[in-house]
C-alpha positions in Angstrom: 174.2 19.4 80.7 174.6 22.5 83.8 172.1 25.7 84.1 173.7 28.9 85.6 172.0 32.3 86.2 173.7 35.5 86.0 172.8 38.4 88.6 175.0 40.5 86.4 172.7 40.0 82.6 170.1 38.3 84.4 170.5 36.1 82.3 170.1 32.1 81.8 173.4 29.8 80.5 173.4 26.3 79.5 176.7 24.8 79.3 175.8 22.9 76.3 175.8 26.2 74.5 177.6 28.8 75.6 180.7 28.3 75.8 181.4 31.4 78.2 179.7 31.3 81.7 179.6 34.5 83.3 181.5 34.5 87.0 179.1 35.4 88.6 176.3 32.5 87.7 174.9 30.1 90.1 174.0 27.2 89.4 170.6 25.9 89.0 168.7 23.3 88.3 166.6 22.2 85.3 163.5 22.2 87.6 164.2 25.6 88.9 164.9 26.9 85.1 161.8 25.2 84.1 159.7 27.2 87.4 161.2 30.5 86.2 159.9 30.1 82.7 156.5 29.6 84.1 156.2 31.9 86.8 158.1 34.6 84.2 155.4 33.4 81.6 152.0 34.4 84.4 153.7 37.6 84.6 156.1 37.0 86.9 159.6 39.6 86.5 163.3 37.8 87.0 165.6 39.0 89.3 168.4 38.4 91.8 168.2 38.1 95.2 171.1 39.5 97.8 172.7 36.0 96.9 172.9 36.5 93.2 169.9 33.5 93.1 167.1 34.2 90.3 163.8 34.9 91.6 160.5 35.4 89.9 158.9 38.8 91.7 155.4 40.4 90.8 156.7 43.5 88.8 156.7 47.1 90.0 153.8 49.1 88.6 154.6 51.6 86.3 155.4 54.7 87.5 153.7 58.3 86.3 155.7 59.2 84.0 155.4 56.2 82.5 152.2 56.1 82.1 151.7 59.5 80.8 154.2 58.1 78.3 152.0 55.0 77.8 148.8 57.3 77.0 150.7 59.1 74.5 151.9 56.0 72.5 148.1 54.7 72.8 147.1 57.8 71.8 150.2 58.6 68.9 148.8 55.1 67.2 144.9 55.3 67.3 145.7 58.7 65.9 147.9 57.0 63.2 145.3 54.3 62.6 142.7 57.1 61.8 145.0 59.1 59.7 143.1 57.8 56.1 139.5 58.9 57.6 141.3 62.3 56.8 142.0 61.4 53.1 139.7 63.5 50.4 139.4 59.7 48.7 138.6 58.1 51.6 135.3 56.4 51.6 133.2 58.5 54.4 130.3 59.8 54.0 130.6 63.7 55.2 128.5 63.1 58.1 130.4 59.8 59.6 133.8 61.9 58.8 132.6 64.1 60.8 132.2 62.1 63.4 136.0 60.7 62.7 136.9 64.0 63.5 135.5 65.1 66.2 136.9 61.8 67.9 140.1 62.6 67.0 140.2 65.8 68.0 139.1 63.8 71.3 142.6 62.0 70.8 144.3 64.9 70.3 142.6 66.9 73.8 143.5 63.4 76.0 146.6 64.7 77.1 145.1 67.9 78.8 141.7 66.3 79.6 142.8 63.6 82.0 144.6 63.5 85.8 145.0 60.3 86.4 146.8 58.1 83.1 145.5 54.7 84.8 142.2 55.9 84.6 141.9 56.9 81.1 137.9 56.9 79.5 139.6 56.8 75.9 137.2 58.4 73.0 135.4 55.1 71.1 135.7 55.3 67.1 133.1 55.9 65.1 131.1 52.9 63.8 
């Protein structure tokens, strides 16, 4: 059994499992394969170096556009998760429903009230 790493697909191949191994693949030892997978499990990213060999590197921080996108995605999730609080048949008291309305409005206001998407102060959902 031989293990390979392809820089084009950024994937691993095992000669016992794969009938075809990409032409750009380089052979790696089982120990190196295990090291790379352990590094990936610890948050590193596996990519190819200039010679096509696999290396584990610290991932690049998200761009500002990616941070804004993540903010909107989380905001959308939190709004969806609290939709039930606005239904006429929800078991909430009038006061608690008003708290949820304020919370949901604070979520909707987030993109306009945030200057740094990496340092968001998220509103806290009512108890």
